[in-house]
Structures are given as C-alpha cells and as structure tokens.
C-alpha positions in Angstrom: -19.5 -8.0 3.9 -22.7 -5.9 3.7 -23.3 -2.7 1.7 -25.3 0.2 3.1 -28.5 -1.1 1.5 -27.9 -4.6 3.1 -26.7 -6.3 -0.1 -24.1 -8.9 0.7 -20.8 -9.0 -1.3 -17.3 -10.4 -1.1 -14.7 -7.9 -0.1 -12.1 -9.8 -2.1 -13.1 -11.2 -5.5 -11.1 -13.8 -7.5 -10.7 -13.3 -11.2 -11.1 -17.0 -11.8 -14.0 -17.7 -14.2 -13.9 -14.3 -15.9 -12.8 -13.7 -19.5 -9.2 -12.8 -20.0 -5.9 -13.8 -18.5 -5.6 -13.5 -14.7 -2.9 -11.1 -13.6 -2.3 -12.6 -10.2 -3.7 -9.6 -8.3 -6.6 -9.6 -5.9 -9.1 -6.8 -6.0 -10.4 -5.2 -2.8 -14.0 -4.2 -3.6 -15.5 -1.3 -1.7 -18.8 -0.5 -3.4 -20.1 1.5 -0.5 -17.4 4.2 -1.3 -18.9 5.2 -4.7 -21.6 7.3 -3.1 -18.9 9.4 -1.4 -16.7 9.6 -4.5 -19.5 10.7 -6.7 -20.8 13.2 -4.1 -17.3 14.7 -3.7 -16.8 15.0 -7.5 -20.3 16.6 -7.9 -19.5 19.1 -5.1 -16.1 20.0 -6.6 -17.8 20.5 -10.0 -20.4 22.8 -8.5 -17.7 24.9 -6.7 -19.3 24.4 -3.3 -17.1 23.9 -0.3 -17.8 20.5 1.2 -17.0 21.9 4.7 -19.5 24.7 4.2 -22.2 22.3 2.8 -21.8 19.5 5.4 -23.3 21.5 8.4 -26.5 22.1 6.3 -27.1 18.4 6.1 -28.2 15.8 8.7 -25.4 14.5 10.9 -25.9 11.0 9.5 -25.7 12.1 5.8 -22.8 14.5 6.3 -21.0 12.1 8.8 -20.9 14.8 11.4 -20.0 13.3 14.8 -20.4 16.5 16.9 -21.5 20.1 16.4 -20.0 22.8 18.6 -20.5 26.6 18.7 -17.9 27.6 16.2 -16.5 24.3 14.9 -17.7 20.7 14.3 -16.2 17.2 14.0 -16.8 15.1 10.9 -15.4 11.8 9.6 -13.0 12.0 6.8 -14.6 10.6 3.6 -11.2 9.3 2.5 -9.8 8.1 5.8 -6.2 7.0 6.5 -7.6 4.8 9.3 -10.9 3.9 10.8 -12.1 6.8 12.9 -10.1 9.5 11.0 -11.8 12.7 12.1 -11.6 16.3 10.9 -12.2 19.3 13.2 -13.6 22.1 11.1 -14.6 25.7 11.8 -18.0 26.6 10.4 -16.6 29.8 9.1 -14.9 29.5 5.6 -11.3 30.4 6.5 -8.3 29.0 4.8 -5.5 29.1 7.4 -5.0 28.8 11.1 -3.7 32.4 11.5 -7.0 33.7 10.1 -9.1 31.8 12.7 -10.6 33.8 15.6 -9.5 33.0 19.2 -12.9 31.4 19.8 -12.4 29.1 16.8 -8.9 28.1 17.7 -10.0 27.4 21.3 -12.9 25.2 20.2 -10.8 23.4 17.6 -8.3 22.6 20.4 -11.0 21.4 22.8 -12.8 19.3 20.1 -9.4 17.8 19.1 -8.8 16.7 22.7 -12.3 15.3 23.0 -11.9 13.5 19.7 -8.8 11.8 21.1 -10.6 10.8 24.3 -13.6 9.4 22.4 -11.4 7.5 19.9 -9.3 6.1 22.8 -12.4 4.9 24.5 -14.1 3.4 21.4 -11.2 2.0 19.4 -8.2 1.9 21.6 -5.5 3.2 19.3 -1.8 3.1 20.2 -1.3 6.7 19.2 -2.5 9.6 17.1 -1.4 11.8 14.2 -2.8 15.3 14.6 -2.2 18.1 12.1 -3.2 20.6 9.6 -2.0 20.9 6.0 -2.5 24.5 5.0 -2.3 25.3 1.3 -2.3 22.9 -1.6 1.5 22.9 -1.8 1.5 21.6 1.8 -0.8 18.7 1.0 -4.2 20.1 1.8 -6.8 18.3 -0.2 -9.3 21.1 0.5 -7.0 24.1 1.0 -9.7 26.8 1.0 -11.3 25.7 4.4 -9.2 25.0 7.5 -9.5 21.6 9.0 -7.5 19.6 11.5 -6.9 15.9 11.2 -7.2 13.5 14.1 -5.9 10.1 12.9 -5.9 7.1 15.3 -2.9 4.9 14.8 -2.2 1.3 15.7 1.1 -0.6 15.7 0.0 -2.8 12.8 -1.7 -0.2 10.5 1.3 0.5 8.3 1.6 -2.9 6.6 2.5 -3.9 3.0 -1.0 -3.1 1.6 -0.7 0.8 1.7 3.0 0.9 1.3 3.4 -1.5 -1.7 -0.2 -1.9 -3.0 -1.3 1.8 -2.6 -4.5 0.5 -1.0 -5.8 1.1 2.5 -8.1 -1.4 4.0 -10.6 0.3 6.3 -12.4 -2.3 8.5 -15.3 -0.1 9.6 -18.0 1.4 7.4 -18.2 5.2 7.7 -21.8 5.2 8.8 -21.1 2.7 11.5 -18.0 4.6 12.7 -20.0 7.9 12.8 -22.8 6.3 14.9 -20.3 4.8 17.3 -18.3 8.0 17.8 -21.4 10.2 18.0 -22.9 7.9 20.7 -19.7 8.0 22.7 -19.3 11.8 22.4 -19.8 13.5 25.8 -23.0 15.6 26.2 -22.4 19.3 26.0 -24.7 22.2 26.8 -26.9 23.3 23.9 -25.5 25.9 21.6 -27.3 29.3 21.9 
C-alpha cells in the first residue's frame, strides 16, 4: 500500500522478528489515518465544531465532495464503509426539527444525489441512511446536525468488524473524495 506522501508500507505486518512473544494476532496498519485522528482531537480540544470549520477549508483538505446553498456533502473521517458520506447544513443546528425548510429540502436532495453518485461509482447493494440526534442516540457530534449515507455490500459485515472490532476500508479518503467529487453532477453556481 501507499501512504498519502507516496511512502510504501505493508497493510498487514507480521510480528516475527520483533522482540517479545508473538500473540498470534495480525495488525492492520493504517498510518494515513493518524492525520485525521490528530486533527479531530485538536479540533475537539479547541472547542471548534468540525462541521463549522470544514467549509472554511479547501474541498480536498476537508474532504468535501459537494457544496450546496445551505448544506454540503463531506466524507466521514471515520467511515463504516468506503464512500460513507455525511450531508451537513452549514448552519450550526443540533436537531432536524430546528432546520429550516430550505435546509431540510437541500439535505434531502443532496442525500438522493449522494445515493446516485455512490451507485454509479461503487455499485453498492444497498444503503443505510439516517441521523443520530443527541449523544444518547449515538451522535458522535451531537451539536451539529448531519445525515449519514452509508453504502452497503452483501459482504461488508464479515468477521473482522464483528469479532475483531476492526473495519478494513479499501479506499483512501482522498481518493474516495476525488472520485465522488468528479462524479457529482454539475449544479448552477450558488449566488
């Protein structure tokens, strides 16, 4: 595999040859993820909302796939599957009932477009779509509304996430963003 800077590395590394007693487990190394983990931790420590900060950055750096008038589409930094998208209003609002009619309409339209783009680029067998509102309901970022669009394949729920608590993601985030952004249909410019 290749890291973002072009460095080659093995995705699975054997413990043979290292000091200590091998435990029989394999390690799935994902060094490209540390930039996102550190960024997320730093943003949490600063008190900044990642969904408010993302639109101030370049699309490539923030992993934004598409910008609409009142909402945008971004890749999830901690995806369940490759192509796991989030549809997010620009306005900092916590729950769906507080969103304006314009925001809810655009969230719906962007969700439908996200499904079409994912279907065309990665051919999933189905989708999970939903919003977790409030920390008690499972929202990782409960202060800013966001809808998940998760592509699903018949073979994506294997032993690795169920038993090993590890999810193998076959596509790097930057590559997934570029592919989805390139496939996103053109829309009129936002005024």
